[in-house]
N, C-alpha and C positions, 0 to 999 in steps of 0.2 A: 538126813531125815531127823526131825525133832521128836524125841520120845516123850510122851505125855501120859499122865494118869489123872483121873478125875475122882475126887472124893466128895460125896454128897449123900446125905441120909435119905434123899428123895430119889428113888429109881427113875421116875419120869424126868427129873431134871438132868440126871446122868445121860439118859437116852437122848434127850433134846440137844444137850451140848455136844455129845459125841457125834450126832448126826450133823450138826452145824459145822463142826471141825472138819469132818470128812467132806462136806459139801463145799465149803468156802475156802478150804486150803488143801493143797497137795503136799505141804511141808510137814504136817503134823501126823504122827502115827501114835494112836492111843494104845498103849501097851497094857493098860490095866484100869479097871473101874472098881470103886469100893463104896458101898452104902454103909459100911461099918468101919469107923475110923481105927479101931483096934487092929482089924485085919490089915489095914493099910500100913500101919506102923510096923507090923511083923514082916510084910512082904516088900516094902518099898526099896530096900537096899538091893534086893535081887533083881528088881525091875530096872534100876538105874535110870530114872527119868531125868530129862533135861528140865521139865517144867511140871508143876502140879497145879491143876485147877482145883481150888480148895474152897468148899463151903465154910461158912463161919458158924452159924447156928446149927449144932448137931447134938443129939441126946447124950452120947457117951462123954464127949468133951468138945469144946468149940475149936475152931480152926487155929486160934492163937495158942491154945494149950497143946494142940497137936505139934506145932512148930517147936515147942520147948523140948521135944524129944530129939531134935536135930540142931544142936548148937552150932555145928560146923557143916551145915547142909551144902550139898553140891548141886542142888536143883533150885531153879527159880520158882517163885510162887505167884500165882494170879488168883486173887480172891474172887469168888463168885457168890453173891449174896443178894437178898432182897432188901437189905437194911443199909441205907446210905450213911447212917450215923457211925458205922465202923470204919469209915474211910481213913480218918486220922490215925487210928490204931494200926491199920494195915500199912500205912506209909512208914510208921515207926518200926514195923517188922520187916522193912526193906522189901516189900512186895514189888514185883515188876509192874503189876497193873491191878486194877480193881474194876470188876464188871458187875453191873447191877442187873438183877433179874426183873423182867424178861430181857434177855440179852439182845441188844441191837446189832444188826449185821456190821454196821460201820465200826462199832466199838470192838467187836470181836476181830475184825480185820486189822485194826490198829494194834490190838494186843498181839496177834500173830506176827505182825511186822516187828514188834519189839522183841519177841522171843527169837525170831530169826536173826536179827541184828546182833542180839546179845550172844547167841550161839556162835556166830561167825567170829566175834571178838575172842570168845573163849577158845575156839578151835585154833585161831591164829596164834594166840598167846601160848597155847600148848605146843604148837609146831616149833615156835622159836625157843621155848624152854627146852624142848628136846634137842634142838640144834645148839643149845647153849649160847644163844644170841638174844639178849634182852636189853631193854632200856633201863638204865640205872640213873635216876634223876633225868637229866637232859642228854646223857651220853649213852651211846650204844656199847654194850659190853659183849665181847666175843671171846669165848674160851676155846683154847686149843689144847693139845696134849701137854705142851711145855710152857705155855704162856697165856696171859690174859691181856687182851687189848681193849682199851677204852677209847672210843671214837666220838668226837663231837661231830654231829651231822654237818656242821658248817665247814669242817675240815676235809670232808669228802669232796673230791673233784668230780669223779664219775665212777660208775660201776660197769663192769663188762662181763658179759656171759662167756663162759668157757665150758660148754657142754653141760654136765651136771654140776659144775662148780661155778662160782662167780669170783671175780677179782674186784676188790675195792681199792681204787686209787686215791690216795690221800696227799695232802700237802705236807704233813708233818710226821706221818707214821709209815711212809713208804706204801708198799702193796700188801694188802691183807686178803687172804684167801678164805672162802667159806664154802662148805660142801652143800650148797643149796642153789637152786636156779635163780635167775635174776628176778623172776616174778615175786619171790619172797621178799627180796630187798625193796622192790617197788611198793609192796603192801606195808612194809615196816617203816620205811622212811617217810618223813612229813611231805605230803603232797604239795604243800605251798612252796616247798623248796626244791623238790626233785620232779623231773619229767622224763618219761620214757620216749626218747626220740627215734628209737630203732629197736628191732627185736633183740639186738645185741648190746644196746647202750642205754644206761640210765644216768642222766647228768644232773649236777647241781646247777640250777639256773643262775645262781649268783657267781658262778665261775665262768660264765660265757663272756668272752672278750670280743669276738667278731662273728657275725653271721654272713656267710658268703651266698648271696642270692643266686648267682649263676650256677654254682655247683651244689647248692642246698647243703652246705656243710657249716658246722659250728667250729670255731677255734676257741679252745678253753684257755684259761690263764696259764696253764702249764705248757701251752704251745701246741698241744695235740689237736689235730683236726679230725672231727667225727661226722659221719653222714647223718642227715635227717631224712628219715623215710618219707616217701611221698604222702602217705596217709597220715603221717604225724605232723606234717608241716604246718597246717593251719592251727592245730592245737598248740604247737610250740610257739608260733608267732603271737597267738592270743595271750600268752603269758607275759608279754612285754608291752 
């Protein structure tokens, strides 16, 4: 669930936007609303929002001044205003989106999609940071207790599920173990290069040497033969 707060000096605008968010999206949970921007500054850290719907023209201070209190902000910002001339300034403030009042349903729907996509990326990045597995440049960095392994994705031949662990089979670094399920590797590695052919196997498509039609198996450059699941067959073949 995406945690949101609304800051606007007009209570009717707050009520309208909150109603729209509740009606048009089941992904947004409004955890706080503020018609006084000073109150919002005092309470925002405790609410831990993922996104702030922020008015620009307000009596105590404008939305841009409000953001000056959060130099290293952890939340995204969507400006909501009746004044189109603020758009360029909003972009410079790294706003995720910019909505003009009265808010159109299509514009709000697109904004919510942006929020959702952005949160998924952040959540995934956090998962892999906790796992100590991140991309550094173009290489995958995996930390273990006694060593740090840097893998170029093109060096990976395939990945295999092993319960709650996964094995990464490489051409030049042997076998690397990671204490995460195969799905995490599937989401982390570039989709143009890797394909999940089976619930137990994720392969590098550039390492396919032979596809055996009769047995529905792939032979990789390492010589190993792996099964292609029936439901994965058409997707696999479409990649060639």
